[in-house]
VEXTOR-298154 format. One record per atom (N, C-alpha, C, O): residue number from 0; chain; atom name; z, x, y. Coordinates in steps of 0.05 Angstrom, whole numbers, plus 5000, padded with zeros to 4 digits. Example, Ala and Ser with C-alpha at 12.3 -4.5 7.8 and 13.67 -1.06 7.14 Angstrom:
BEGIN
- nr:kette:atom:Z:X:Y
- 0:A:N:5156:5264:4886
- 0:A:CA:5156:5246:4910
- 0:A:C:5156:5264:4934
- 0:A:O:5169:5285:4934
- 1:A:N:5142:5257:4955
- 1:A:CA:5143:5273:4979
- 1:A:C:5157:5258:5001
- 1:A:O:5161:5268:5023
***
This chain:
BEGIN
- nr:kette:atom:Z:X:Y
- 0:A:N:6028:7676:3674
- 0:A:CA:6015:7701:3651
- 0:A:C:5985:7683:3641
- 0:A:O:5980:7659:3642
- 1:A:N:5973:7700:3634
- 1:A:CA:5951:7684:3612
- 1:A:C:5942:7702:3596
- 1:A:O:5927:7694:3579
- 2:A:N:5948:7726:3595
- 2:A:CA:5945:7743:3561
- 2:A:C:5968:7738:3550
- 2:A:O:5989:7745:3560
- 3:A:N:5966:7725:3525
- 3:A:CA:5980:7719:3499
- 3:A:C:5999:7750:3493
- 3:A:O:6023:7751:3489
- 4:A:N:5978:7776:3494
- 4:A:CA:6001:7796:3492
- 4:A:C:6016:7804:3505
- 4:A:O:6035:7819:3498
- 5:A:N:6009:7793:3531
- 5:A:CA:6037:7793:3548
- 5:A:C:6057:7787:3543
- 5:A:O:6079:7799:3541
- 6:A:N:6048:7757:3538
- 6:A:CA:6075:7739:3532
- 6:A:C:6087:7753:3507
- 6:A:O:6109:7763:3507
- 7:A:N:6074:7754:3490
- 7:A:CA:6085:7768:3462
- 7:A:C:6103:7792:3462
- 7:A:O:6123:7795:3448
- 8:A:N:6091:7810:3481
- 8:A:CA:6107:7839:3489
- 8:A:C:6138:7832:3505
- 8:A:O:6158:7847:3503
- 9:A:N:6136:7809:3518
- 9:A:CA:6164:7798:3533
- 9:A:C:6177:7788:3513
- 9:A:O:6201:7795:3514
- 10:A:N:6172:7775:3495
- 10:A:CA:6185:7763:3472
- 10:A:C:6190:7783:3461
- 10:A:O:6214:7787:3462
- 11:A:N:6176:7801:3448
- 11:A:CA:6192:7819:3428
- 11:A:C:6219:7836:3446
- 11:A:O:6243:7837:3440
- 12:A:N:6204:7850:3472
- 12:A:CA:6228:7855:3481
- 12:A:C:6258:7842:3495
- 12:A:O:6278:7852:3507
- 13:A:N:6252:7815:3487
- 13:A:CA:6274:7807:3498
- 13:A:C:6272:7801:3527
- 13:A:O:6291:7789:3537
- 14:A:N:6255:7807:3541
- 14:A:CA:6262:7806:3572
- 14:A:C:6265:7774:3582
- 14:A:O:6258:7757:3566
- 15:A:N:6275:7767:3606
- 15:A:CA:6282:7740:3613
- 15:A:C:6268:7742:3640
- 15:A:O:6262:7763:3652
- 16:A:N:6263:7713:3649
- 16:A:CA:6246:7710:3677
- 16:A:C:6261:7730:3698
- 16:A:O:6248:7734:3719
- 17:A:N:6280:7739:3697
- 17:A:CA:6303:7757:3721
- 17:A:C:6294:7786:3713
- 17:A:O:6286:7802:3730
- 18:A:N:6295:7794:3681
- 18:A:CA:6286:7812:3675
- 18:A:C:6256:7826:3689
- 18:A:O:6251:7848:3700
- 19:A:N:6243:7809:3684
- 19:A:CA:6206:7807:3701
- 19:A:C:6216:7812:3727
- 19:A:O:6216:7835:3736
- 20:A:N:6224:7793:3739
- 20:A:CA:6226:7793:3770
- 20:A:C:6245:7817:3783
- 20:A:O:6240:7822:3807
- 21:A:N:6268:7834:3770
- 21:A:CA:6275:7851:3772
- 21:A:C:6255:7875:3775
- 21:A:O:6255:7886:3797
- 22:A:N:6237:7884:3756
- 22:A:CA:6216:7901:3747
- 22:A:C:6193:7902:3762
- 22:A:O:6179:7922:3765
- 23:A:N:6187:7869:3775
- 23:A:CA:6167:7868:3788
- 23:A:C:6172:7869:3819
- 23:A:O:6153:7868:3835
- 24:A:N:6198:7872:3827
- 24:A:CA:6211:7865:3857
- 24:A:C:6208:7895:3875
- 24:A:O:6211:7895:3899
- 25:A:N:6202:7917:3862
- 25:A:CA:6191:7935:3874
- 25:A:C:6159:7941:3887
- 25:A:O:6151:7958:3903
- 26:A:N:6148:7918:3873
- 26:A:CA:6111:7917:3885
- 26:A:C:6110:7896:3890
- 26:A:O:6088:7892:3901
- 27:A:N:6126:7873:3887
- 27:A:CA:6120:7847:3898
- 27:A:C:6138:7830:3917
- 27:A:O:6159:7825:3907
- 28:A:N:6136:7826:3928
- 28:A:CA:6149:7811:3949
- 28:A:C:6165:7785:3949
- 28:A:O:6182:7778:3965
- 29:A:N:6156:7771:3930
- 29:A:CA:6161:7742:3918
- 29:A:C:6182:7745:3894
- 29:A:O:6204:7735:3889
- 30:A:N:6163:7767:3881
- 30:A:CA:6196:7774:3859
- 30:A:C:6220:7789:3867
- 30:A:O:6240:7791:3853
- 31:A:N:6215:7803:3897
- 31:A:CA:6235:7811:3905
- 31:A:C:6260:7786:3918
- 31:A:O:6284:7788:3923
- 32:A:N:6245:7770:3920
- 32:A:CA:6261:7742:3928
- 32:A:C:6284:7741:3911
- 32:A:O:6308:7743:3915
- 33:A:N:6270:7739:3892
- 33:A:CA:6282:7724:3858
- 33:A:C:6308:7746:3860
- 33:A:O:6330:7739:3852
- 34:A:N:6305:7773:3870
- 34:A:CA:6330:7786:3858
- 34:A:C:6347:7800:3883
- 34:A:O:6366:7815:3879
- 35:A:N:6338:7794:3905
- 35:A:CA:6352:7796:3930
- 35:A:C:6368:7769:3947
- 35:A:O:6382:7770:3967
- 36:A:N:6360:7747:3931
- 36:A:CA:6381:7726:3940
- 36:A:C:6362:7713:3961
- 36:A:O:6372:7698:3977
- 37:A:N:6336:7717:3962
- 37:A:CA:6320:7699:3982
- 37:A:C:6321:7705:4003
- 37:A:O:6310:7688:4017
- 38:A:N:6332:7729:4019
- 38:A:CA:6345:7733:4036
- 38:A:C:6312:7737:4063
- 38:A:O:6317:7735:4087
- 39:A:N:6290:7740:4056
- 39:A:CA:6262:7734:4073
- 39:A:C:6262:7705:4064
- 39:A:O:6256:7695:4086
- 40:A:N:6264:7684:4047
- 40:A:CA:6260:7663:4052
- 40:A:C:6276:7644:4068
- 40:A:O:6271:7621:4075
- 41:A:N:6304:7662:4074
- 41:A:CA:6323:7653:4097
- 41:A:C:6315:7663:4125
- 41:A:O:6318:7649:4145
- 42:A:N:6305:7684:4123
- 42:A:CA:6298:7679:4153
- 42:A:C:6276:7675:4167
- 42:A:O:6274:7676:4191
- 43:A:N:6249:7667:4140
- 43:A:CA:6234:7654:4150
- 43:A:C:6247:7626:4163
- 43:A:O:6245:7623:4187
- 44:A:N:6257:7609:4147
- 44:A:CA:6274:7588:4146
- 44:A:C:6294:7588:4175
- 44:A:O:6300:7567:4186
- 45:A:N:6300:7607:4183
- 45:A:CA:6310:7610:4209
- 45:A:C:6291:7612:4237
- 45:A:O:6292:7602:4260
- 46:A:N:6270:7632:4221
- 46:A:CA:6252:7636:4240
- 46:A:C:6225:7602:4253
- 46:A:O:6206:7599:4269
- 47:A:N:6243:7582:4228
- 47:A:CA:6223:7563:4234
- 47:A:C:6244:7543:4257
- 47:A:O:6237:7533:4278
- 48:A:N:6263:7543:4248
- 48:A:CA:6287:7539:4267
- 48:A:C:6287:7536:4291
- 48:A:O:6291:7515:4304
- 49:A:N:6281:7569:4300
- 49:A:CA:6278:7577:4326
- 49:A:C:6257:7572:4337
- 49:A:O:6259:7561:4359
- 50:A:N:6231:7578:4328
- 50:A:CA:6205:7568:4332
- 50:A:C:6195:7536:4337
- 50:A:O:6173:7530:4345
- 51:A:N:6214:7520:4330
- 51:A:CA:6210:7482:4324
- 51:A:C:6195:7477:4313
- 51:A:O:6179:7494:4307
- 52:A:N:6191:7456:4305
- 52:A:CA:6178:7442:4287
- 52:A:C:6144:7440:4301
- 52:A:O:6132:7443:4322
- 53:A:N:6141:7432:4271
- 53:A:CA:6108:7429:4281
- 53:A:C:6092:7448:4269
- 53:A:O:6101:7463:4252
- 54:A:N:6063:7448:4279
- 54:A:CA:6044:7474:4266
- 54:A:C:6054:7500:4281
- 54:A:O:6052:7521:4269
- 55:A:N:6065:7498:4308
- 55:A:CA:6067:7515:4332
- 55:A:C:6088:7538:4308
- 55:A:O:6085:7562:4303
- 56:A:N:6110:7516:4297
- 56:A:CA:6128:7531:4283
- 56:A:C:6129:7546:4262
- 56:A:O:6148:7560:4257
- 57:A:N:6107:7544:4246
- 57:A:CA:6097:7547:4214
- 57:A:C:6085:7576:4227
- 57:A:O:6094:7599:4223
- 58:A:N:6063:7569:4243
- 58:A:CA:6047:7594:4247
- 58:A:C:6067:7614:4261
- 58:A:O:6061:7637:4254
- 59:A:N:6088:7613:4279
- 59:A:CA:6102:7633:4295
- 59:A:C:6116:7648:4275
- 59:A:O:6119:7672:4278
- 60:A:N:6126:7631:4251
- 60:A:CA:6153:7642:4232
- 60:A:C:6129:7654:4214
- 60:A:O:6140:7675:4208
- 61:A:N:6102:7655:4200
- 61:A:CA:6079:7662:4196
- 61:A:C:6084:7694:4213
- 61:A:O:6093:7716:4206
- 62:A:N:6075:7687:4231
- 62:A:CA:6058:7714:4250
- 62:A:C:6085:7729:4255
- 62:A:O:6081:7754:4256
- 63:A:N:6108:7723:4257
- 63:A:CA:6136:7742:4257
- 63:A:C:6138:7756:4233
- 63:A:O:6139:7781:4233
- 64:A:N:6139:7740:4208
- 64:A:CA:6140:7749:4184
- 64:A:C:6125:7774:4175
- 64:A:O:6132:7795:4164
- 65:A:N:6101:7765:4183
- 65:A:CA:6072:7790:4175
- 65:A:C:6074:7817:4184
- 65:A:O:6069:7840:4176
- 66:A:N:6089:7799:4213
- 66:A:CA:6088:7828:4231
- 66:A:C:6119:7850:4224
- 66:A:O:6128:7868:4238
- 67:A:N:6127:7842:4203
- 67:A:CA:6154:7857:4195
- 67:A:C:6158:7870:4178
- 67:A:O:6173:7890:4174
- 68:A:N:6130:7852:4154
- 68:A:CA:6132:7859:4127
- 68:A:C:6107:7864:4116
- 68:A:O:6090:7849:4124
- 69:A:N:6102:7876:4104
- 69:A:CA:6067:7891:4100
- 69:A:C:6069:7870:4065
- 69:A:O:6087:7873:4047
- 70:A:N:6049:7854:4064
- 70:A:CA:6040:7830:4043
- 70:A:C:6036:7848:4024
- 70:A:O:6021:7868:4027
- 71:A:N:6051:7840:3999
- 71:A:CA:6041:7853:3971
- 71:A:C:6023:7844:3967
- 71:A:O:6009:7860:3955
- 72:A:N:6013:7824:3970
- 72:A:CA:5985:7809:3957
- 72:A:C:5960:7831:3968
- 72:A:O:5942:7842:3955
- 73:A:N:5965:7833:3992
- 73:A:CA:5946:7848:4012
- 73:A:C:5947:7878:4002
- 73:A:O:5925:7889:3998
- 74:A:N:5966:7890:3997
- 74:A:CA:5972:7913:3981
- 74:A:C:5954:7921:3963
- 74:A:O:5937:7939:3964
- 75:A:N:5962:7898:3939
- 75:A:CA:5951:7893:3917
- 75:A:C:5920:7902:3921
- 75:A:O:5910:7923:3914
- 76:A:N:5907:7875:3935
- 76:A:CA:5877:7870:3939
- 76:A:C:5867:7901:3952
- 76:A:O:5851:7918:3944
- 77:A:N:5884:7898:3978
- 77:A:CA:5859:7929:3995
- 77:A:C:5877:7952:3988
- 77:A:O:5866:7972:3980
- 78:A:N:5902:7952:3991
- 78:A:CA:5918:7978:3989
- 78:A:C:5940:7979:4016
- 78:A:O:5939:7964:4035
- 79:A:N:5957:7998:4012
- 79:A:CA:5979:7996:4031
- 79:A:C:5964:8006:4058
- 79:A:O:5979:8006:4078
- 80:A:N:5933:8016:4064
- 80:A:CA:5933:8018:4090
- 80:A:C:5928:7993:4106
- 80:A:O:5932:7986:4129
- 81:A:N:5917:7983:4085
- 81:A:CA:5898:7958:4104
- 81:A:C:5927:7930:4106
- 81:A:O:5927:7911:4123
- 82:A:N:5946:7936:4084
- 82:A:CA:5970:7918:4088
- 82:A:C:5981:7935:4119
- 82:A:O:5984:7919:4138
- 83:A:N:5986:7957:4123
- 83:A:CA:5997:7964:4142
- 83:A:C:5989:7958:4179
- 83:A:O:6003:7953:4199
- 84:A:N:5958:7961:4173
- 84:A:CA:5936:7951:4198
- 84:A:C:5944:7922:4200
- 84:A:O:5959:7914:4218
- 85:A:N:5937:7909:4185
- 85:A:CA:5946:7879:4179
- 85:A:C:5973:7869:4198
- 85:A:O:5975:7856:4219
- 86:A:N:5998:7885:4179
- 86:A:CA:6029:7884:4199
- 86:A:C:6022:7890:4224
- 86:A:O:6031:7874:4241
- 87:A:N:6007:7908:4231
- 87:A:CA:6008:7922:4261
- 87:A:C:5992:7902:4272
- 87:A:O:6003:7891:4291
- 88:A:N:5963:7891:4267
- 88:A:CA:5964:7867:4278
- 88:A:C:5971:7835:4286
- 88:A:O:5963:7817:4301
- 89:A:N:5990:7840:4268
- 89:A:CA:5998:7815:4274
- 89:A:C:6028:7820:4290
- 89:A:O:6044:7802:4298
- 90:A:N:6032:7845:4293
- 90:A:CA:6052:7848:4310
- 90:A:C:6043:7848:4347
- 90:A:O:6057:7844:4367
- 91:A:N:6015:7853:4343
- 91:A:CA:6001:7852:4367
- 91:A:C:5999:7824:4373
- 91:A:O:6000:7817:4397
- 92:A:N:5996:7805:4351
- 92:A:CA:6000:7773:4356
- 92:A:C:6018:7763:4367
- 92:A:O:6018:7748:4386
- 93:A:N:6044:7775:4351
- 93:A:CA:6073:7766:4360
- 93:A:C:6076:7774:4391
- 93:A:O:6089:7761:4409
- 94:A:N:6063:7796:4394
- 94:A:CA:6077:7809:4423
- 94:A:C:6057:7800:4448
- 94:A:O:6060:7805:4472
- 95:A:N:6038:7784:4434
- 95:A:CA:6012:7766:4465
- 95:A:C:5992:7791:4465
- 95:A:O:5974:7790:4482
- 96:A:N:5991:7806:4452
- 96:A:CA:5972:7830:4458
- 96:A:C:5949:7824:4444
- 96:A:O:5930:7840:4449
- 97:A:N:5944:7804:4426
- 97:A:CA:5922:7804:4407
- 97:A:C:5919:7769:4403
- 97:A:O:5937:7753:4407
- 98:A:N:5897:7764:4395
- 98:A:CA:5893:7732:4401
- 98:A:C:5893:7720:4377
- 98:A:O:5877:7730:4361
- 99:A:N:5906:7701:4368
- 99:A:CA:5916:7693:4338
- 99:A:C:5888:7688:4329
- 99:A:O:5881:7705:4313
- 100:A:N:5877:7677:4332
- 100:A:CA:5841:7665:4323
- 100:A:C:5824:7691:4323
- 100:A:O:5805:7693:4308
- 101:A:N:5828:7706:4336
- 101:A:CA:5810:7731:4327
- 101:A:C:5820:7749:4305
- 101:A:O:5807:7764:4292
- 102:A:N:5848:7743:4305
- 102:A:CA:5868:7757:4288
- 102:A:C:5855:7741:4255
- 102:A:O:5845:7752:4235
- 103:A:N:5859:7715:4261
- 103:A:CA:5849:7707:4234
- 103:A:C:5825:7700:4233
- 103:A:O:5823:7676:4228
- 104:A:N:5803:7712:4236
- 104:A:CA:5768:7713:4236
- 104:A:C:5769:7735:4224
- 104:A:O:5756:7739:4204
- 105:A:N:5784:7754:4236
- 105:A:CA:5781:7787:4230
- 105:A:C:5786:7784:4200
- 105:A:O:5770:7791:4183
- 106:A:N:5812:7773:4195
- 106:A:CA:5826:7768:4164
- 106:A:C:5809:7759:4150
- 106:A:O:5805:7768:4128
- 107:A:N:5796:7741:4157
- 107:A:CA:5773:7715:4132
- 107:A:C:5746:7740:4135
- 107:A:O:5731:7737:4115
- 108:A:N:5738:7756:4147
- 108:A:CA:5713:7763:4149
- 108:A:C:5717:7790:4133
- 108:A:O:5699:7803:4123
- 109:A:N:5743:7796:4130
- 109:A:CA:5750:7826:4116
- 109:A:C:5766:7815:4090
- 109:A:O:5780:7831:4077
- 110:A:N:5765:7786:4081
- 110:A:CA:5767:7780:4055
- 110:A:C:5808:7782:4051
- 110:A:O:5821:7777:4030
- 111:A:N:5817:7789:4073
- 111:A:CA:5850:7799:4074
- 111:A:C:5862:7766:4076
- 111:A:O:5859:7748:4093
- 112:A:N:5875:7768:4054
- 112:A:CA:5889:7736:4050
- 112:A:C:5922:7740:4055
- 112:A:O:5931:7737:4032
- 113:A:N:5941:7745:4069
- 113:A:CA:5969:7753:4060
- 113:A:C:5985:7731:4043
- 113:A:O:6001:7717:4056
- 114:A:N:5982:7728:4022
- 114:A:CA:5987:7706:4009
- 114:A:C:6020:7710:3997
- 114:A:O:6032:7695:3981
- 115:A:N:6028:7731:4009
- 115:A:CA:6063:7732:3996
- 115:A:C:6074:7725:4014
- 115:A:O:6092:7709:4007
- 116:A:N:6072:7728:4038
- 116:A:CA:6075:7714:4066
- 116:A:C:6075:7686:4069
- 116:A:O:6089:7672:4083
- 117:A:N:6050:7679:4049
- 117:A:CA:6047:7650:4051
- 117:A:C:6061:7639:4031
- 117:A:O:6070:7616:4034
- 118:A:N:6064:7649:4014
- 118:A:CA:6084:7632:3988
- 118:A:C:6112:7632:4005
- 118:A:O:6123:7610:4009
- 119:A:N:6124:7656:4017
- 119:A:CA:6142:7659:4029
- 119:A:C:6153:7638:4045
- 119:A:O:6175:7627:4044
- 120:A:N:6133:7633:4061
- 120:A:CA:6140:7611:4085
- 120:A:C:6140:7582:4072
- 120:A:O:6153:7562:4079
- 121:A:N:6122:7584:4051
- 121:A:CA:6126:7552:4033
- 121:A:C:6159:7552:4025
- 121:A:O:6174:7534:4031
- 122:A:N:6167:7575:4011
- 122:A:CA:6191:7572:4011
- 122:A:C:6211:7557:4032
- 122:A:O:6226:7538:4029
- 123:A:N:6205:7574:4055
- 123:A:CA:6221:7578:4083
- 123:A:C:6213:7548:4090
- 123:A:O:6228:7540:4107
- 124:A:N:6204:7537:4086
- 124:A:CA:6193:7505:4099
- 124:A:C:6211:7481:4086
- 124:A:O:6218:7460:4095
- 125:A:N:6215:7497:4055
- 125:A:CA:6226:7479:4040
- 125:A:C:6259:7470:4046
- 125:A:O:6272:7449:4043
- 126:A:N:6267:7503:4057
- 126:A:CA:6298:7509:4063
- 126:A:C:6302:7493:4089
- 126:A:O:6323:7480:4094
- 127:A:N:6275:7495:4111
- 127:A:CA:6288:7486:4138
- 127:A:C:6288:7454:4127
- 127:A:O:6308:7439:4131
- 128:A:N:6271:7446:4115
- 128:A:CA:6268:7413:4116
- 128:A:C:6286:7402:4112
- 128:A:O:6292:7380:4122
- 129:A:N:6302:7416:4093
- 129:A:CA:6335:7406:4077
- 129:A:C:6347:7414:4102
- 129:A:O:6368:7402:4102
- 130:A:N:6345:7427:4121
- 130:A:CA:6362:7423:4145
- 130:A:C:6366:7414:4167
- 130:A:O:6381:7416:4186
- 131:A:N:6341:7396:4158
- 131:A:CA:6336:7380:4181
- 131:A:C:6311:7392:4207
- 131:A:O:6309:7382:4229
- 132:A:N:6291:7416:4196
- 132:A:CA:6273:7416:4213
- 132:A:C:6249:7403:4215
- 132:A:O:6235:7406:4196
- 133:A:N:6241:7391:4232
- 133:A:CA:6222:7372:4228
- 133:A:C:6193:7376:4231
- 133:A:O:6188:7397:4243
- 134:A:N:6174:7365:4224
- 134:A:CA:6142:7362:4217
- 134:A:C:6132:7346:4238
- 134:A:O:6125:7322:4235
- 135:A:N:6131:7361:4260
- 135:A:CA:6125:7332:4291
- 135:A:C:6098:7347:4305
- 135:A:O:6095:7354:4328
- 136:A:N:6078:7348:4277
- 136:A:CA:6057:7352:4299
- 136:A:C:6034:7334:4315
- 136:A:O:6020:7344:4332
***
């Protein structure tokens, strides 16, 4: 938060970080993780273990999560229709119907950055590494 007025309002209302996350969870999947016990992060860690170590595991887990959840950062930047289309294209990649490099380039060209899923993958990596998952590139 870079808005001093917002910070003062939160203080005035005596809102905690948990309060802010609960309020934000409806529209922000990272905030949702804070209030639901990090279930998507857990799923991401499990996917990393299932896909195996290294870059392929990270890519597989990322695509799998993106295929199952509309990224709320994409929703905020481009709207729910673009987020839904991005999710459907990720499903096609996961199912072998679309080339991952072409999908990546389409996202880059359109300025689509599934940043919320990326944040969750980072947290998933932390969990998986603590459980013995290996980064073997």
